[in-house]
C-alpha positions as CSV (number, residue, x, y, z in Angstrom):
1,M,14.9,-7.5,20.5
2,P,12.6,-5.0,18.7
3,R,11.4,-5.7,15.1
4,R,13.6,-4.0,12.5
5,H,10.7,-2.3,10.7
6,A,9.1,-1.0,13.9
7,S,11.1,2.3,13.8
8,R,9.4,3.1,10.5
9,T,5.9,3.2,11.9
10,H,4.3,6.6,12.6
11,E,6.2,8.3,15.4
12,G,7.5,4.9,16.6
13,D,4.1,3.7,17.8
14,H,3.7,0.0,17.0
15,R,0.0,0.1,17.4
16,V,-1.0,3.0,15.2
17,S,-3.8,2.0,12.8
18,W,-3.5,3.7,9.5
19,T,-6.6,5.0,7.7
20,I,-6.9,3.8,4.2
21,I,-8.1,6.3,1.6
22,R,-8.8,5.2,-2.0
23,S,-8.3,7.7,-4.8
24,T,-10.6,7.6,-7.8
25,A,-7.8,6.4,-10.0
26,F,-7.1,3.5,-7.5
27,V,-10.8,2.4,-7.5
28,R,-10.9,2.5,-11.3
29,A,-7.6,0.5,-11.5
30,A,-8.7,-2.0,-8.9
31,R,-12.1,-2.7,-10.6
32,K,-10.3,-3.2,-13.9
33,H,-7.7,-5.5,-12.4
34,L,-10.2,-7.6,-10.4
35,H,-12.4,-7.9,-13.4
36,R,-9.5,-9.6,-15.3
37,H,-8.1,-11.4,-12.3
38,P,-10.8,-12.2,-9.7
39,E,-8.4,-14.6,-8.0
40,H,-6.4,-11.7,-6.7
41,A,-9.3,-10.4,-4.5
42,A,-8.2,-12.3,-1.4
43,D,-4.5,-11.2,-1.8
44,L,-5.6,-7.5,-2.1
45,F,-7.8,-7.8,1.0
46,E,-4.9,-9.3,3.0
47,V,-2.6,-6.6,1.9
48,F,-5.1,-3.8,2.8
49,T,-5.3,-5.4,6.3
50,R,-1.5,-5.4,6.6
51,L,-1.2,-1.9,5.3
52,K,-3.6,-0.7,7.9
53,E,-1.5,-2.3,10.6
54,D,2.0,-1.5,9.3
55,P,2.6,-0.3,5.7
56,F,6.3,-1.0,6.2
57,H,6.0,-4.6,7.2
58,P,8.8,-6.7,5.6
59,S,6.3,-9.1,4.0
60,L,5.0,-6.2,1.9
61,R,8.4,-5.3,0.5
62,T,7.5,-1.6,0.6
63,H,9.9,0.6,-1.2
64,K,10.1,4.3,-2.1
65,L,9.6,5.2,-5.7
66,T,11.6,7.7,-7.8
67,G,11.2,9.6,-11.1
68,A,7.6,10.3,-12.1
69,L,6.3,8.5,-9.0
70,A,8.7,10.3,-6.6
71,G,7.0,10.8,-3.2
72,S,5.0,7.6,-3.6
73,W,5.7,4.1,-2.2
74,A,5.0,0.7,-3.7
75,C,4.3,-2.6,-1.9
76,S,3.8,-6.1,-3.2
77,A,0.4,-7.8,-3.1
78,G,1.6,-11.0,-4.9
79,Y,4.2,-12.2,-7.4
80,D,3.4,-9.5,-10.0
81,L,0.8,-7.4,-8.3
82,R,1.8,-3.9,-6.9
83,I,0.0,-1.2,-4.9
84,I,1.2,2.4,-5.2
85,F,0.4,4.6,-2.2
86,R,1.4,7.8,-0.5
87,P,1.6,8.1,3.3
88,I,-0.3,11.3,4.3
89,E,-2.1,12.7,7.4
90,H,-5.9,12.8,7.5
91,A,-7.7,14.4,10.3
92,G,-4.4,14.6,12.3
93,K,-3.8,10.8,12.0
94,P,-1.6,8.7,9.8
95,A,-3.3,7.6,6.5
96,I,-2.4,5.9,3.3
97,L,-3.7,7.3,0.0
98,L,-4.0,4.4,-2.4
99,E,-3.1,5.7,-5.8
100,S,-2.9,2.7,-8.2
101,V,-2.9,-1.1,-8.4
102,G,-1.9,-3.5,-11.1
103,T,1.0,-5.6,-12.4
104,H,4.5,-4.3,-12.3
105,D,4.3,-3.2,-16.0
106,E,0.9,-1.5,-15.5
107,V,1.8,0.7,-12.5
108,Y,5.5,1.7,-13.3
């Protein structure tokens, strides 16, 4: 039986590796967050690895955003840690543009 989330990968290919692109705003937010919460570094690294493999994996709890963040998606990187990203194409391949990171209240 195929995995339920497999149909959400780029063109149905289970083995597509997504390119991760960090926006300037994301880098700034990540530095600020990790300065205050260095214990989250391992969680973020794990999520980046999972995003690269499958940004819609059920463990990430990825969901589409609405309102001011319409067109972006969010995934969970811990109890109260969220990553905001936008699926894009970069050099003809699937990519993820990381837009922001922080607690639920910080990013929404």
